N, C-alpha and C positions, 0 to 999 in steps of 0.2 A: 503494499499499499504506499501510495506517496506522502509526502509530508502534508501538503494541502489536502489530500484525503482524509488524513488522520485527523487534521483538526477540523474537517467538516463534519466528520462523524459525530462528534459531540458538541457541535455547535447549534446555538437557537436559530429557529428560521429568522431570515433575513428582516422580516417584519417586526419581529421582538427585540431586536438589537440593532441599534443605530450604526451606521457605517463609523469606523475609527476616526476617520477625518472630520465627520461631522459631531463628534462628541467634544465640545469646547470646554465643557466641565462634566466629569463623570458623575453619574446617578449614585445617590446613596444608596448603600445596600439594602436598606428596608424598602426602597421604592424600585429596586433594578430586578427586572425577570429574571436576569441571569442567576439570581440568588434561589429562585423559587425551585423547591423540590420536584422533579417530574413524577408522574403518576409509577407507581410500582417500585420505586427506587429501592424500597426498604428490602426487595428479593435479592438485591445485588450483593456482592461480596463486599466485606469493608475495603475502603481504598480503591474501589470501581470509580472511574471516571464518567461522569454523567454528561458532563457540558465541559467546553472548553472555548478560549476566546484569546486572541492576541491582544495585548496591551502595550501602551506607552508608560514608562517611568518619567518622573520629574522629582527633582530635588525641590522641596517645599512647593511642590505642585508647579513650578514655573521654568526650572531649567531642566530641560530635556537630557535624559541619558541614554548613551548609546550603549545599549544592551538588549538581548533577545528576552522577551518576557512575554509569558502566557497566565492566564488564569485558569485553573480547575475547580469545577465543581465536583464534589465526590461524596462518597457513601461514607458516613462515621456514625457516632453514636454520642449520648449525653453521659452524665453522671451516672444515670441508672442503667446504662447501656441500650436505652432506647434509641431506635434507627432516626438519623437524622443526617441533613446534608452539611458539608463545610467548604470553605473555599480556601485555597493556597496559591500562592502568586509564585511561579517557577521562573528562574532565570538562568541564561548562558551567557558567557561572556561574548563579547560583540565579535561577530564573525566566526564563533565556533564551530568546528565541524562536529555535528552530533555522532560521528562513526568513530571519532576519538575518545578512547577512556579516560573516564574523569570521576572524581569522587562527588558526593552530592552532601552538602551541608544544609541540615536543617537549622535554621536559623530563627530565634523566637524573640520577636519584638519586645518591648516593654510597652504594650498596650495601655494598661493602668487606667481604662476608662471603660465606660459601659455604652457611651453614644457610638453609633456606626460610623462617625466621622472620623473616628478613631483608628479603625481596622485598618492594618496594613493594606489590604487589597483594593480599599478607597484610598487611604491618605497618601500612599506612594504613586499615584497615578498622575500622569500629566493632567493639569487643570483642576485638580482636587484641592477644595478650598475647607482646611481643617487646623486652623491656628490654635496653637496650644498643644496639638497632639504629638508624641514622641516618635512614633515609627519614621516621619520624614527625615528625622535628624540621624536616625540610625544608617540610613543610605551611606553616610559618611564611613562607617565600620563596615557594613555589608559589602562596599565595592572591594575591598580587600580580598573577599574571597574570589570574587570574580577576576580579579588581577592575577591571581594563583591559578586561573583556569577551571576553577570548581563550578559546579551547578549549584543552585540555591533554591531550596524550598521555604517560603514565608508564609506560614499557615496563620488563619485568623483564628487563633488557638482559644480564643473566649467564645468562639461560636456566635451565632445570631444575637443571642440575647445579651451577649457582653458581660458575661458573669465574671468579672474580676474577682480573683481570689478562690475561685471554685477549685476543690480537689479532683484529681483523678481525670476529670474530662479534657483539659488540655492535651495532656499524654495522648489520649485516644484520637483527638483531632490531627495532633501533629503526627502521631504514627501512621494515621490513615492517608494523611497529605504526603508524606512519604512512599507509600505505598503507590498511591496515585501518579507521584513524580517518577516513579520508578517503570510504571505501565505505560507513561505517555510517551509514544514513539519519537516525538520531535527533539526530546531531551537525549536519546540514544543511551540511556541508562537500562538496568536490568537487575534481577534481583540478587546478583553476586557483586553490585555496586557497594564499596564502602561507604559508610554513612557517618557522619560527624554531627554532633548536637552543640549548639553554642545559644546562649543568651546570657542577659544581664539585667539585675534587678527583678522587674515583674517577668522579665523574659528568662532570667535565670531560674525563678520560681516556676514557670512553665517548663523550662527544660528539665528541671528536677522531677516533675511529673512525667515526663517523656521517659527518662530513662528509669524510674522507678516501675512505671506501667509495662515497659518494654518485654520484659522476661515473661509475663503471664499474657500480655496481649498480642504482643508482635514479635514473637521469637524468629519469625522468619526474616526480620530485617536485619542486616550485617552492621549493626553500630559499633563502631571502633574506638569510640571515645566520646565525652561530653566534658565541654568547659563551661562551668557554672559560675557567673559574677556574681556576687553579692545575692545568693539565692533565697533570701528572707529566713528561711529556715522554721519560724513559727509564727504565722500570721495573727493568731490571735494574741499573742505577747506585744507584737508590732502594734496591734490595734491599742492594747493598753496604753503602751509608752507614747504613741503619738497623738491620741486624743487631747485636746487642748493645747496643742503646740503649733509653731509655724505650720508643721506639715499635717495638720488634722483632716485635710481634706482627701488625703489617701485612704486612711481607715474609713472614713465616710463612704467611699467609692465602693470598698470591699463591702460594708454594710448594706449599701444599696441594692449591690448585685447579689448578695448570698441569700437575702431575704426571699428572693422569688425560687431559690430551689430548696430552702428549708422551711417548711410549713411552721415547725415550733419556734424557729426564729422569728418568722413573720407574726406570729400570735404574740408573742413577747413583745414584739415592738407596738405592733396595734394596742396591746394592753397597757403599756407603760409610757409610751412616747406620746408628747401633746401634738396638737394639730400643728404647730409650727415645726416640730421635729420631723413630722411626716412631709410636710411640704418640702423641708430641705432636702431631705433623701430623694424625693421625687425630682426637684430642681437639678441634683448633682448628676442624675442620670444623663442628661443632656449636655453636660458639660465635658470639655477637654480636660486632659490631666493637668495642665499647667493653670487652666482657669479655675478648676475645682481647687487648687491648693491656694491660688491666690484669692478666691472667693471666701473660702473656710478657714484661712489662718486664724489659729487660735481658738477655734469653735470648741466648745466642750458640750458633748452630748448629756453630761450630767444637768444641763440647763433645759433639757427638754423632756425630762422623764418625771413622773410622779412619785419615783422613790429613788433613793441614791442609786447611781451607776453602778456602783460596785456591787449592791444586791441584784441588779439587772443581770449584771455579769455571772452572779453565781447560781443563776438558775439552770436547772438541768439541760433545758433546751439549748442555752448558750453554750454551755461547757461542752456539750455534745457537738456544737458546730466547731469549737476551737480544737477539740481533740480531732475530729476528721479533717480538717484542713493544715494539720502540723506535717511538715515533711520529714522522711527518713523513716517511715513505718515499714516501706518495702526497700529492697536492697537491689541497687542497681547491679547488673553483671558485667558492664564495659566500665575500663578504667575512666576516673574522673581526675579533673583538674579544678580545684574550688579556689578563688581568690576573693578577699574581701578586707575592706578597710578597718583597722583596729578602732578608728575614731569615727565610724560612719554615723551621721547625723541623722538617719533614717531608720536603717536597719542594725539592730545592736549586735555587737560581735558575738555575744554570749548565746544568740539564737542560731547562727551559723556555725559555732561551735558545736552546739549540739546536734545539728543536722549531720554534720561531719562524723562526729562521734558515734551515732547511731549507724551511719553506713559502714564505719571501720569495724563496730562490734560486730555487724552482719556479716563481715568478710570481704568487703569492696576494697578495691585498690584505688586510694584517695591520695593525690598530691595536693596538700592544702597550704596555700600562701597567704598569709596575714601582713598586709601592708600598713605600715605605721604613720606615714606621711600623707597619703592620700585621703580624700573625703569620699562620698559617695558618688557623684559625678566625676569628678577627676579620674577615679580609678577605671572607670568604663574605657575612656580612651588610652590611659597608663598601660593598662593590662593587655589592650588589643594584641601588640605584638608577641606578647607571651603566649596568649591564646591560639593566634595563628600559626606560632611555631610549634606548638604541642599538638595541634590538630594536623599538621602537615606531617609530623613524625608518626602519630596514628595511621594516617592514611597510608604512610610508607611502609608501615610495618616495622618501625625502628624499635629497640628495646625501650621499656617504659622508664621514666625516671623514678627513683625512690620514692615510694609511699611514706607519709607522715606529714607533719606539721611543720612549719617553718615560720617564723615571723622576721620580716627583713623591714628594712628603712623603705626601700622603694620597690617594687616588682620590676621597675625599668632598670635597675642596676642589678638583678639577680640572675643565676644562671640561665634560667629559662628565658629571659629575654635577650635577643640580639642587640648589640649597641646601636646599630642602625635602623631597628625595627620602629621607632617614632618617626624618624626621617621618612621611611617607607609608607607610613602611614599617612603623615602629612602629604607626601606627594600624591597618594592616592585621592586624599581629599581635596587637593587642587585639581585632579582630573575631573572629578564630580562637579566642582564648582564652575570648571571652564567647559563643561559637557564635552570631554574628551571620550574615546573610545575606552571602555572597560575591559581587559581582558589581557593576557601574558603579551609581552612584547614580542 
């Protein structure tokens, strides 16, 4: 089957999808017929490609990127394994030959919001308007994988509901997105393709669910390693620490999403939160990440409950949710590189220490680097060279670095990070900013 025929096989009728050149601004996922599940989809195997289309990407919606890109609608499942559809954006380096062997990177963006304008499949498209969302900025990091010749899969791992903080289901969606990418002929991949996993912050949390669920849910996927940056560890503890602080909008986003999938949590909120508290949760569902953080800075949910917040958090329904969303209850089988700032202002080091400890006690091979000088945002960039080199070694089948925990002044000066790494990342960022082709020279 030709490449064009493969794309056409999974495409919507022409009447349902506007011509690429005619779409000055992409349609939001909630209004886009591409995202609608086709009749009978539940009978297909997980990861089956149901629909595809070629898309154009742009930095911040405005600077076009020279990269081959498609979106795939595929069969996946939700928290309770009920069938649903999901979308991933798959990329090849500019001018790549699909017959050339290459690894696949599953990169999880820090969506960290409920609104569909923040989903990678929308926010990364040319013409998208998503001020305050994080995935567009991550294009500066994702481009480094394309520069190394890798294929990339960027799943909307929160699903159509955008349930930020939900357990397990981000793993299902990403793993099925990998399956879809491996089956999509234009990428030239197959079941033997080595797969790497990478994400930071909210993306690191989603990536943790990917590797925790993989042994049970997708043993067919050849995951060779996962790089987890600031992967949260214990979202419940993060909620308690951040409530009432400058970053209070982040835990509010989590609660706003989780109330839709935990009936007990919804009942507690309806019983103890006042009308203004409910309105604030409803409003935050429409906001981007930056907008929510700015709008709800220092917001204290204790001001909107009829009993002390500590008593609300001690209810069995809330304790059950906190236990369910804690990472580390399942042990990844692939090797892990975990990095985290010692003085992270958003995710406490103790929570990630605990996640790593649970993995190690379960027998996982974990190289854990704690960075003294970085804070939450800076480490995402500073750790990128180490993550890239570590993943490159996993794809090449090189020996693993020693497992264990080390605390360094800066990962940029550690044995894991080449001295020229940050310069290479900076040069790649310049190519993104100036719309240069992304791919190996």
